[in-house]
C-alpha positions in Angstrom: 0.0 0.0 0.0 1.4 3.3 -1.0 1.6 6.5 1.0 -1.4 8.0 -0.7 -3.7 5.1 0.3 -2.4 5.3 3.9 -3.2 9.0 4.1 -6.8 8.4 2.7 -7.5 5.7 5.3 -6.2 8.0 8.1 -8.5 10.9 7.1 -11.5 8.5 6.8 -10.8 7.2 10.3 -10.6 10.6 11.8 -13.9 11.7 10.2 -15.6 8.6 11.5 -14.3 9.2 15.0 -15.4 12.8 15.0 -18.9 11.8 13.8 -19.4 9.4 16.8 -17.7 11.5 19.5 -20.0 12.9 22.2 -20.8 16.5 21.8 -21.9 19.1 24.3 -25.2 20.8 23.8 -25.4 24.6 23.5 -27.4 24.6 26.8 -24.5 22.9 28.5 -21.9 25.3 27.1 -23.9 28.5 28.0 -23.7 29.5 31.6 -26.9 29.8 33.5 -27.9 33.4 33.9 -28.6 34.0 37.7 -31.9 35.5 38.6 -31.6 38.8 40.3 -33.7 41.6 41.8 -32.3 45.2 41.7 -33.7 48.0 43.8 -33.0 51.7 44.4 -32.7 53.2 48.0 -32.9 56.8 49.0 -31.4 58.5 52.1 -31.4 62.0 53.2 -30.3 64.0 56.2 -31.5 67.5 57.1 -29.3 69.8 59.1 -28.7 73.5 59.7 -26.0 75.2 57.7 -22.9 76.2 59.6 -21.5 78.9 57.2 -22.5 81.4 54.6 -20.9 82.9 51.6 -22.0 86.5 50.8 -20.9 88.6 47.8 -20.4 92.2 48.6 -18.9 95.0 46.5 -18.7 98.5 45.4 -19.8 100.3 42.2 -18.1 103.6 41.6 -18.8 106.2 39.0 -16.7 109.1 37.8 -16.0 111.1 34.6 -12.7 109.3 34.0 -11.7 105.7 34.5 -8.9 106.7 36.8 -11.1 108.7 39.1 -13.6 105.8 39.2 -10.8 103.4 40.0 -9.3 105.5 42.7 -12.7 105.9 44.4 -13.4 102.2 44.1 -10.0 101.2 45.4 -10.4 103.4 48.5 -13.8 102.0 49.3 -12.7 98.4 48.9 -9.7 98.9 51.1 -12.1 100.1 53.8 -14.2 97.1 53.4 -11.3 94.7 53.5 -10.0 96.3 56.7 -13.4 96.1 58.4 -13.8 92.4 57.4 -10.4 91.5 58.9 -11.2 93.5 62.0 -14.4 91.5 62.3 -12.5 88.2 62.4 -12.7 87.2 58.7 -9.5 85.6 57.6 -7.7 86.5 54.4 -8.3 83.0 53.0 -12.0 83.6 53.3 -12.0 86.8 51.1 -11.8 86.2 47.3 -12.4 88.5 44.5 -15.3 87.3 42.4 -15.7 90.1 39.8 -13.9 93.2 38.6 -14.8 95.4 35.7 -14.3 98.8 34.2 -17.0 100.0 31.7 -17.7 103.2 29.8 -21.0 104.8 30.5 -22.8 106.4 27.6 -25.8 108.8 27.3 -28.1 107.9 24.3 -30.5 110.8 24.9 -34.2 110.4 25.3 -35.7 107.3 23.6 -32.2 106.7 22.1 -32.7 109.6 19.8 -29.0 110.6 19.5 -25.7 108.9 19.0 -24.0 107.6 22.2 -22.1 110.2 24.1 -19.4 109.2 26.6 -20.3 110.6 30.0 -18.1 108.6 32.4 -16.9 105.3 33.6 -18.2 102.6 36.0 -15.8 100.5 38.1 -17.2 97.5 39.9 -15.4 95.3 42.4 -16.9 92.4 44.2 -15.6 89.8 46.7 -17.0 86.5 48.0 -16.8 86.4 51.8 -17.0 83.2 53.6 -18.5 83.7 57.1 -17.8 80.6 59.2 -19.5 81.8 62.3 -23.1 82.3 61.4 -24.0 84.3 64.5 -21.7 87.0 63.2 -23.2 87.3 59.7 -25.7 90.0 60.5 -22.9 92.3 62.0 -20.6 91.5 59.0 -23.3 92.8 56.6 -23.9 95.9 58.7 -20.2 96.6 58.7 -19.7 96.3 55.0 -22.7 98.5 54.2 -21.5 101.0 56.7 -18.1 101.1 55.1 -19.4 101.9 51.7 -20.6 98.6 50.0 -23.4 99.4 47.7 -23.7 95.9 46.1 -24.8 92.8 48.0 -25.8 90.1 45.5 -27.0 87.5 47.9 -26.2 85.0 50.7 -25.5 81.3 50.1 -25.8 79.1 53.2 -23.7 76.0 53.1 -22.2 73.2 55.2 -18.5 73.4 55.8 -17.8 69.6 56.2 -20.6 67.3 55.0 -18.7 64.0 54.9 -20.4 62.6 58.0 -23.8 63.7 56.8 -23.1 61.9 53.4 -22.2 58.7 55.3 -25.4 58.9 57.4 -27.4 59.4 54.2 -25.7 56.3 52.7 -26.7 54.2 55.6 -30.2 55.3 55.2 -30.2 54.7 51.5 -29.0 51.1 52.0 -31.6 50.5 54.7 -34.3 51.8 52.4 -33.2 49.4 49.6 -33.1 46.5 52.0 -36.6 47.3 53.3 -37.9 47.3 49.7 -36.1 44.0 48.9 -37.6 42.3 51.9 -41.0 43.6 51.1 -40.8 42.2 47.5 -39.4 38.9 48.7 -42.1 38.4 51.2 -44.8 39.4 48.7 -43.6 37.3 45.8 -42.4 34.5 48.0 -38.8 34.5 46.8 -35.6 34.0 48.8 -32.9 36.7 48.6 -29.4 35.4 48.1 -26.1 37.2 48.3 -25.6 40.8 47.2 -24.3 40.8 43.6 -23.5 44.6 43.4 -23.9 48.0 44.9 -23.7 51.3 43.1 -24.2 54.9 44.2 -26.1 57.4 42.1 -25.4 61.0 41.8 -24.8 62.7 45.1 -27.2 65.6 45.7 -25.3 68.2 47.6 -26.9 70.6 49.9 -29.0 73.1 47.9 -27.7 76.6 48.4 -30.1 79.0 49.8 -29.9 82.5 48.3 -31.3 85.5 50.0 -31.2 88.8 48.2 -30.6 92.0 50.1 -30.8 95.7 49.8 -27.4 97.4 50.4 -29.1 100.4 52.0 -30.8 98.4 54.7 -30.7 100.1 58.1 -30.2 98.6 61.5 -29.3 94.9 62.2 -29.8 92.5 59.4 -32.1 89.6 60.3 -30.8 86.3 59.2 -32.8 83.0 58.9 -30.7 80.1 57.7 -33.3 77.4 57.6 -32.3 73.8 56.9 -30.4 72.0 54.2 -30.7 68.5 52.9 -27.9 66.0 52.0 -29.2 63.2 49.9 -27.7 59.9 48.5 -29.3 57.3 46.1 -28.0 53.7 45.9 -28.8 50.7 43.7 -28.3 47.2 45.3 -28.7 43.9 43.3 -29.5 40.6 45.1 -29.4 37.1 43.8 -32.6 35.2 43.9 -32.1 31.7 45.3 
């Protein structure tokens, strides 16, 4: 028997063996998809803010930009000095806006070409007040020293890490409560936790309070409450 005949017999034998070899079914090869239940939980903690950020500033007007800038600089220096004297640290005072703009007169009903009549200089700073009981006096002081722009007050929480952790615990407890309710109602048995994910953190919503810069007397302050909220998603295996 020549080599060609031997090769043909070998191939025939292999084909026959492959035809009668046991094969795995597609069901055996595919992994069983676990049954799961996925639920969201929400947790929130309410608390009083412990600090405030207020934006104060000065708008100065003059015939020339130099005059307006000189007036504005002198007024802002007085405000800086009064803030520091009131216990506000330098790190808590940050420039938020500075602008120099020409001022034009367009006549009655814009009936004439613009005529330059002067300049406006505006300088504003964001002041972090970490002792809320001093906020009213801080506002009184800056107005007395020449501030004619107070854009609003934003109440905040200086350190909210502990509050976020409390909200997380409440969110997990909420998801577990729902899971137990569904399990009891549908007569299923919960298995191990397959995954946990946290949704978007909802930071304390700032509370803005607009104010008039010409207010007289002590400034009443009502900080109210703020809410720190967390959402989680937990997935359980169904046994």
